[in-house]
KEKE-3310 file (N, C-alpha, C; in steps of 0.2 Angstrom, whole numbers, plus 5000, padded with zeros to 4 digits):
npx = (5101:5087:5075:5078:5081:5068:5061:5068:5065:5051:5051:5056:5046:5036:5041:5041:5028:5022:5028:5023:5009:5003:4992:4988:5000:5008:5002:5004:5018:5020:5014:5022:5034:5029:5026:5039:5042)
npy = (4951:4950:4948:4953:4966:4970:4969:4978:4990:4990:4992:5005:5012:5010:5017:5030:5031:5031:5043:5052:5054:5043:5030:5023:5023:5016:5004:5000:4999:4988:4978:4978:4973:4961:4955:4952:4940)
npz = (4962:4951:4958:4971:4968:4964:4976:4984:4977:4979:4993:4993:4986:4995:5007:5002:4999:5012:5017:5009:4999:5004:5007:4993:4986:4995:4996:4982:4982:4991:4983:4972:4978:4983:4970:4966:4971)
capx = (5096:5081:5070:5081:5080:5061:5059:5071:5061:5045:5052:5057:5040:5032:5043:5039:5021:5021:5030:5020:5002:5001:4988:4988:5007:5011:5000:5008:5025:5020:5012:5028:5038:5026:5027:5046:5043)
capy = (4947:4953:4948:4957:4973:4972:4970:4985:4995:4990:4995:5012:5015:5010:5022:5036:5032:5033:5049:5057:5054:5038:5024:5020:5022:5011:4997:4999:4997:4981:4974:4977:4969:4954:4952:4950:4933)
capz = (4958:4949:4964:4976:4965:4964:4983:4986:4974:4982:4999:4992:4985:5001:5011:4999:5000:5019:5018:5005:4999:5008:5005:4987:4985:5000:4993:4976:4984:4994:4978:4968:4982:4983:4964:4965:4973)
cpx = (5090:5076:5072:5079:5072:5058:5062:5067:5054:5045:5053:5050:5036:5034:5041:5031:5019:5023:5026:5012:4999:4998:4990:4996:5010:5009:5003:5015:5025:5018:5018:5033:5036:5027:5034:5047:5039)
cpy = (4952:4954:4953:4965:4975:4973:4976:4990:4996:4993:5003:5015:5015:5016:5029:5037:5034:5040:5054:5056:5048:5032:5020:5018:5016:5004:4995:4996:4990:4977:4973:4972:4962:4951:4950:4943:4929)
cpz = (4956:4955:4969:4974:4965:4971:4985:4983:4977:4989:4998:4991:4991:5006:5008:5000:5007:5020:5014:5005:5003:5005:4999:4985:4989:4997:4987:4977:4987:4988:4974:4972:4982:4976:4962:4967:4968)
residu = (THR:ILE:VAL:THR:ARG:LEU:VAL:ASP:GLU:GLY:ARG:VAL:HIS:ALA:VAL:PHE:GLY:MET:GLY:GLY:SER:GLY:GLY:SER:GLN:LEU:ILE:SER:GLY:VAL:MET:ARG:ALA:THR:ALA:GLY:PHE)
# end
């Protein structure tokens, strides 16, 4: 579903955020995942 896809993308962004520059990307990923709901 679209919701599942948004959540999955959010998780991917969160993982990249944690592995890369951190903070802002992690928050962005969480926000995207939350927006999916």
